VEXDREN-2710 file (C-alpha; in Angstrom, 1 decimal):
% VEXDREN-2710
k/r/px/py/pz
1/MET/-108.9/-13.5/-53.6
2/PRO/-106.8/-16.7/-53.4
3/ARG/-103.1/-16.5/-53.9
4/PRO/-101.9/-17.3/-57.4
5/PHE/-100.8/-20.9/-58.0
6/ARG/-97.2/-21.9/-57.7
7/PHE/-95.9/-25.3/-58.8
8/GLY/-92.7/-26.9/-57.5
9/ILE/-90.8/-29.9/-58.8
10/ASN/-88.9/-32.1/-56.3
11/MET/-85.8/-33.4/-57.9
12/LEU/-85.1/-36.9/-56.5
13/THR/-82.4/-38.3/-58.8
14/ALA/-78.7/-37.3/-58.7
15/ALA/-77.0/-36.7/-62.1
16/PRO/-73.7/-35.5/-63.5
17/GLY/-73.3/-31.7/-63.9
18/GLU/-74.6/-31.1/-67.4
19/GLU/-77.4/-33.6/-67.1
20/TRP/-78.5/-32.0/-63.8
21/ARG/-78.5/-28.6/-65.4
22/ALA/-80.5/-29.9/-68.3
23/LYS/-83.2/-31.3/-66.0
24/CYS/-83.4/-27.9/-64.3
25/ARG/-83.6/-26.0/-67.5
26/ARG/-86.4/-28.4/-68.6
27/ALA/-88.3/-27.7/-65.4
28/GLU/-88.1/-24.0/-66.1
29/GLU/-89.2/-24.5/-69.7
30/LEU/-92.3/-26.4/-68.5
31/GLY/-93.3/-23.5/-66.2
32/TYR/-92.4/-24.8/-62.8
33/ASP/-92.0/-21.9/-60.3
34/VAL/-89.7/-23.7/-57.8
35/ILE/-87.0/-26.3/-58.2
36/LEU/-86.7/-28.3/-55.1
37/VAL/-84.3/-30.8/-53.7
38/PRO/-85.0/-33.2/-50.8
39/ASP/-82.7/-34.1/-47.9
40/HIS/-82.3/-37.9/-48.0
41/LEU/-79.3/-40.1/-48.1
42/GLY/-78.9/-41.5/-51.6
43/MET/-80.3/-38.3/-53.2
44/PRO/-78.6/-35.1/-54.3
45/ALA/-77.0/-33.0/-51.6
46/PRO/-79.5/-30.1/-51.4
47/PHE/-77.3/-26.9/-51.3
48/PRO/-74.8/-27.6/-54.1
49/ALA/-77.6/-29.0/-56.2
50/LEU/-79.5/-25.8/-55.8
51/VAL/-76.5/-23.6/-56.6
52/ALA/-76.1/-25.6/-59.9
53/ALA/-79.8/-25.2/-60.6
54/ALA/-79.5/-21.5/-60.2
55/GLU/-76.6/-21.4/-62.7
56/ALA/-78.7/-23.2/-65.3
57/THR/-81.9/-21.2/-64.9
58/GLU/-83.2/-17.6/-64.5
59/ARG/-86.7/-17.6/-63.2
60/PRO/-87.5/-20.4/-60.7
61/ARG/-87.1/-20.1/-57.0
62/LEU/-84.9/-22.8/-55.4
63/GLY/-85.9/-24.7/-52.3
64/THR/-85.1/-27.5/-49.9
65/PHE/-88.0/-29.9/-49.6
66/THR/-87.5/-30.5/-46.9
67/LEU/-84.3/-30.5/-44.8
68/ASN/-84.0/-33.1/-42.1
69/ALA/-83.3/-31.0/-39.0
70/GLY/-81.7/-34.0/-37.3
71/PHE/-78.9/-33.9/-39.9
72/TRP/-78.0/-30.3/-39.1
73/ASN/-76.3/-28.2/-36.5
74/PRO/-78.0/-24.7/-36.5
75/ALA/-74.8/-22.7/-36.8
76/LEU/-73.5/-24.8/-39.7
77/LEU/-76.9/-24.7/-41.4
78/ALA/-77.0/-20.9/-41.1
79/ARG/-73.7/-20.8/-43.0
80/GLU/-75.1/-23.0/-45.7
81/VAL/-78.4/-21.1/-46.0
82/ALA/-76.7/-17.7/-46.2
83/THR/-74.1/-18.8/-48.7
84/THR/-76.6/-20.6/-50.9
85/ASP/-79.0/-17.6/-50.9
86/ALA/-76.1/-15.3/-51.8
87/LEU/-74.9/-17.5/-54.6
88/THR/-78.4/-17.9/-56.1
89/GLY/-79.1/-14.2/-56.1
90/GLY/-81.7/-14.4/-53.3
91/ARG/-83.8/-17.2/-54.8
92/LEU/-83.6/-19.6/-51.9
93/GLU/-86.7/-20.9/-50.0
94/LEU/-85.7/-22.9/-46.9
95/GLY/-88.0/-25.9/-46.3
96/ILE/-87.3/-27.9/-43.1
97/GLY/-89.0/-30.7/-41.0
98/THR/-88.1/-33.2/-38.3
99/GLY/-87.0/-36.1/-40.5
100/TYR/-89.0/-39.3/-40.4
101/ALA/-86.7/-42.2/-41.6
102/ARG/-84.9/-43.9/-38.7
103/ASP/-82.7/-45.9/-41.0
104/GLU/-81.1/-42.8/-42.5
105/HIS/-80.2/-41.4/-39.0
106/GLU/-78.7/-44.8/-38.1
107/SER/-76.7/-44.9/-41.4
108/ALA/-75.4/-41.4/-40.6
109/GLY/-74.5/-42.3/-37.0
110/LEU/-77.0/-39.7/-35.7
111/PRO/-79.6/-40.1/-33.0
112/PHE/-83.2/-40.4/-34.2
113/GLY/-85.0/-39.7/-30.9
114/SER/-88.7/-39.7/-30.1
115/PRO/-91.2/-37.6/-32.0
116/GLY/-91.2/-35.1/-29.2
117/GLU/-87.4/-34.8/-29.2
118/ARG/-87.4/-34.4/-33.0
119/VAL/-89.9/-31.5/-32.8
120/ASP/-87.9/-29.9/-29.9
121/HIS/-84.8/-30.0/-32.0
122/LEU/-86.6/-28.6/-35.0
123/ARG/-87.9/-25.7/-32.9
124/ARG/-84.4/-24.9/-31.5
125/THR/-83.0/-25.1/-35.1
126/ILE/-85.6/-22.7/-36.5
127/GLU/-85.3/-20.2/-33.7
128/GLU/-81.5/-20.3/-33.8
129/LEU/-81.5/-19.8/-37.6
130/GLU/-83.8/-16.8/-37.3
131/ARG/-81.5/-15.3/-34.6
132/LEU/-78.3/-15.9/-36.6
133/LEU/-79.5/-14.8/-40.0
134/ALA/-81.2/-11.7/-38.7
135/SER/-77.9/-10.5/-37.1
136/GLU/-76.1/-7.8/-38.9
137/GLU/-72.9/-9.4/-37.7
138/HIS/-73.5/-12.8/-39.1
139/GLN/-71.2/-13.8/-41.9
140/PRO/-71.8/-14.8/-44.6
141/ARG/-74.9/-12.8/-45.2
142/ALA/-78.0/-14.0/-47.0
143/ALA/-79.2/-11.9/-49.9
144/GLN/-82.8/-11.8/-48.8
145/ARG/-83.8/-9.6/-45.9
146/PRO/-85.1/-9.8/-43.3
147/ARG/-84.8/-13.5/-43.9
148/VAL/-85.0/-16.4/-46.4
149/PRO/-88.6/-17.5/-46.7
150/LEU/-89.3/-20.5/-44.5
151/LEU/-91.4/-23.6/-45.3
152/VAL/-92.2/-26.0/-42.4
153/GLY/-93.7/-29.4/-43.3
154/GLY/-95.6/-31.7/-40.9
155/ASN/-99.0/-33.0/-39.8
156/GLY/-99.0/-33.4/-36.1
157/ASP/-100.4/-30.7/-33.7
158/ARG/-96.9/-29.6/-32.5
159/MET/-95.6/-29.3/-36.0
160/LEU/-98.7/-27.3/-37.2
161/ARG/-98.3/-25.0/-34.2
162/LEU/-94.6/-24.5/-35.1
163/ALA/-95.5/-23.8/-38.7
164/ALA/-98.2/-21.3/-37.6
165/GLU/-95.6/-19.5/-35.4
166/HIS/-92.7/-19.3/-37.9
167/ALA/-93.4/-20.4/-41.4
168/ASP/-94.1/-18.4/-44.5
169/ILE/-95.2/-21.7/-46.2
170/ALA/-97.1/-24.5/-44.4
171/ALA/-96.5/-27.8/-46.2
172/PHE/-98.7/-30.9/-45.9
173/THR/-97.7/-34.3/-47.2
174/GLY/-101.3/-35.7/-47.2
175/ALA/-99.7/-38.8/-45.6
176/ARG/-98.4/-40.3/-42.4
177/THR/-95.4/-42.5/-41.6
178/ALA/-96.6/-46.1/-41.7
179/PRO/-96.7/-47.7/-38.2
180/GLY/-93.4/-49.5/-37.5
181/SER/-91.6/-48.3/-40.6
182/THR/-87.9/-47.5/-40.2
183/THR/-87.5/-46.4/-43.8
184/GLY/-90.0/-43.6/-43.8
185/GLN/-92.7/-45.4/-45.7
186/LEU/-95.8/-43.2/-46.0
187/THR/-99.5/-44.1/-46.0
188/PRO/-101.9/-41.5/-47.4
189/ILE/-104.6/-39.9/-45.3
190/SER/-108.2/-39.5/-46.3
191/PRO/-109.6/-36.2/-47.7
192/ASP/-111.5/-35.6/-44.4
193/ASP/-108.4/-36.2/-42.3
194/LEU/-106.4/-33.8/-44.4
195/GLU/-109.2/-31.2/-44.2
196/GLU/-109.1/-31.6/-40.4
197/ARG/-105.3/-31.1/-40.3
198/VAL/-105.5/-27.9/-42.4
199/ALA/-108.3/-26.6/-40.3
200/ARG/-106.2/-27.3/-37.2
201/TYR/-103.3/-25.4/-38.7
202/LEU/-105.6/-22.4/-39.5
203/LYS/-106.8/-22.4/-35.9
204/PHE/-103.3/-22.2/-34.7
205/ALA/-102.5/-19.4/-37.2
206/GLU/-105.5/-17.2/-36.4
207/GLY/-103.4/-14.4/-34.8
208/ARG/-101.0/-14.1/-37.8
209/ALA/-100.8/-10.7/-39.5
210/GLU/-100.5/-12.5/-42.9
211/PRO/-101.6/-16.0/-43.7
212/ALA/-99.0/-18.5/-44.8
213/GLU/-99.0/-20.1/-48.3
214/LEU/-100.4/-23.6/-48.1
215/ASN/-98.4/-26.4/-49.9
216/LEU/-99.4/-29.9/-50.8
217/LEU/-97.0/-32.7/-51.9
218/VAL/-98.6/-34.6/-54.7
219/GLN/-97.4/-38.2/-54.8
220/VAL/-98.8/-39.4/-58.1
221/VAL/-99.7/-37.8/-61.4
222/ILE/-101.1/-39.9/-64.2
223/GLY/-102.5/-38.6/-67.5
224/THR/-105.1/-40.9/-68.8
225/GLU/-108.6/-41.2/-70.2
226/ASP/-109.3/-44.3/-68.1
227/ARG/-108.9/-43.2/-64.5
228/GLU/-109.9/-46.5/-62.8
229/ALA/-107.7/-48.6/-64.9
230/ALA/-104.7/-46.2/-64.4
231/VAL/-104.8/-46.7/-60.6
232/GLN/-105.0/-50.5/-60.5
233/PRO/-101.2/-50.8/-60.2
234/LEU/-101.3/-48.5/-57.1
235/LEU/-103.8/-50.6/-55.1
236/ASP/-101.1/-52.9/-53.8
237/ARG/-99.4/-49.9/-52.2
238/VAL/-102.5/-48.7/-50.4
239/PRO/-104.1/-51.9/-49.0
240/GLY/-107.6/-51.6/-47.9
241/LEU/-108.5/-48.8/-50.4
242/THR/-110.7/-49.2/-53.4
243/ALA/-109.9/-47.7/-56.8
244/ASP/-112.4/-44.9/-56.2
245/GLU/-110.9/-44.2/-52.8
246/VAL/-107.4/-43.9/-54.3
247/LEU/-108.7/-41.6/-57.0
248/ASP/-110.2/-39.4/-54.2
249/LEU/-107.0/-39.1/-52.3
250/PRO/-105.7/-35.5/-52.2
251/VAL/-102.2/-36.7/-53.1
252/THR/-103.2/-38.3/-56.4
253/LEU/-104.0/-36.5/-59.6
254/VAL/-105.3/-38.8/-62.3
255/GLY/-107.2/-38.2/-65.6
256/THR/-107.1/-36.0/-68.7
257/THR/-105.6/-32.6/-68.6
258/ASP/-109.0/-31.1/-68.1
259/GLU/-109.8/-33.5/-65.3
260/ILE/-106.5/-32.9/-63.4
261/THR/-106.9/-29.2/-63.8
262/ALA/-110.3/-29.5/-62.2
263/GLN/-108.8/-31.6/-59.4
264/VAL/-106.2/-28.9/-58.7
265/LEU/-108.8/-26.2/-58.6
266/ALA/-110.9/-28.4/-56.2
267/ARG/-108.0/-28.8/-53.8
268/ARG/-107.6/-25.0/-53.7
269/GLU/-111.3/-24.6/-53.1
270/ARG/-111.6/-27.3/-50.4
271/TYR/-108.2/-27.0/-48.6
272/GLY/-106.7/-23.7/-49.7
273/PHE/-103.7/-25.2/-51.4
274/THR/-102.2/-22.8/-53.9
275/TYR/-98.7/-24.3/-54.0
276/LEU/-98.4/-27.8/-55.2
277/THR/-95.2/-29.9/-55.3
278/VAL/-94.8/-32.7/-57.8
279/LEU/-92.2/-35.5/-57.7
280/GLU/-89.6/-35.6/-60.5
281/PRO/-91.0/-38.7/-62.2
282/TYR/-94.2/-36.7/-63.0
283/MET/-92.5/-33.5/-64.2
284/GLU/-93.6/-34.0/-67.8
285/ALA/-97.0/-35.5/-67.0
286/PHE/-98.1/-32.5/-64.9
287/ALA/-96.7/-29.8/-67.3
288/PRO/-99.9/-29.6/-69.4
289/VAL/-101.9/-28.7/-66.3
290/ILE/-99.5/-25.8/-65.5
291/GLU/-100.0/-24.6/-69.1
292/ARG/-103.8/-24.9/-68.8
293/LEU/-103.9/-23.0/-65.5
294/ARG/-101.5/-20.3/-66.7
295/GLY/-103.1/-20.0/-70.2
296/GLY/-106.4/-18.7/-69.0
297/GLY/-108.2/-22.1/-69.3
298/ALA/-109.1/-22.0/-65.6
299/ASP/-109.6/-19.4/-63.0
END
């Protein structure tokens, strides 16, 4: 039997305290299982934002999606993780990746490094976090034992191997950084390419005692009865793809509630994704699909 679905909402826009709490309460009302905060300059700082989200809600888990390992020293990060997990009553899920926007590192006065150097740093960070947070002597102490659940996001072989070795949740963006981009611009990959990446991860993870949860970051959700017309404004963002090819991308969900529900079920069937993350601008648009899947309208 597949895992039950989980749905996360990635909160991208900073807001004053009560407005932020209201957004988080709305996400809970709509049925989202996880309230997530990214780790980009110009967006909310993840850990205080998640503590505020916890104060405003009761049910959702709270996660980073995903921390930029290049921004963090492992010892300081362990302090943040343990404190946040304690303050949120053990609701934290720690998502982490290498970081992919050179401009952000330069703005912060931090080295960007080569892809290999970034993966090496991420591995050291994960291993040191595991060591520190598992120690009975480490203060502060996280609420969850033996550790806070770990999500690792990435597409390359070394990242997939790292996720297979350490992660409770393996996250796929369904996209790659555009060649030459310093801002982290992403270009979507084809359904076949994503299927190959998931298969590669599963090969690395064959020896695991328990399989990881598989996550997909959904980039676009559009509720419509005219699917082809709805994606016409997107074509400039994905040069070289036709409207039909855009509609077929794993990271786009377009159509009526019934059609999008069927697309979500198809992604579970083809790739194994049972945890989908939706971007904040699409929080309301995706909510009817959550209701449909939870209300017995789909298996």
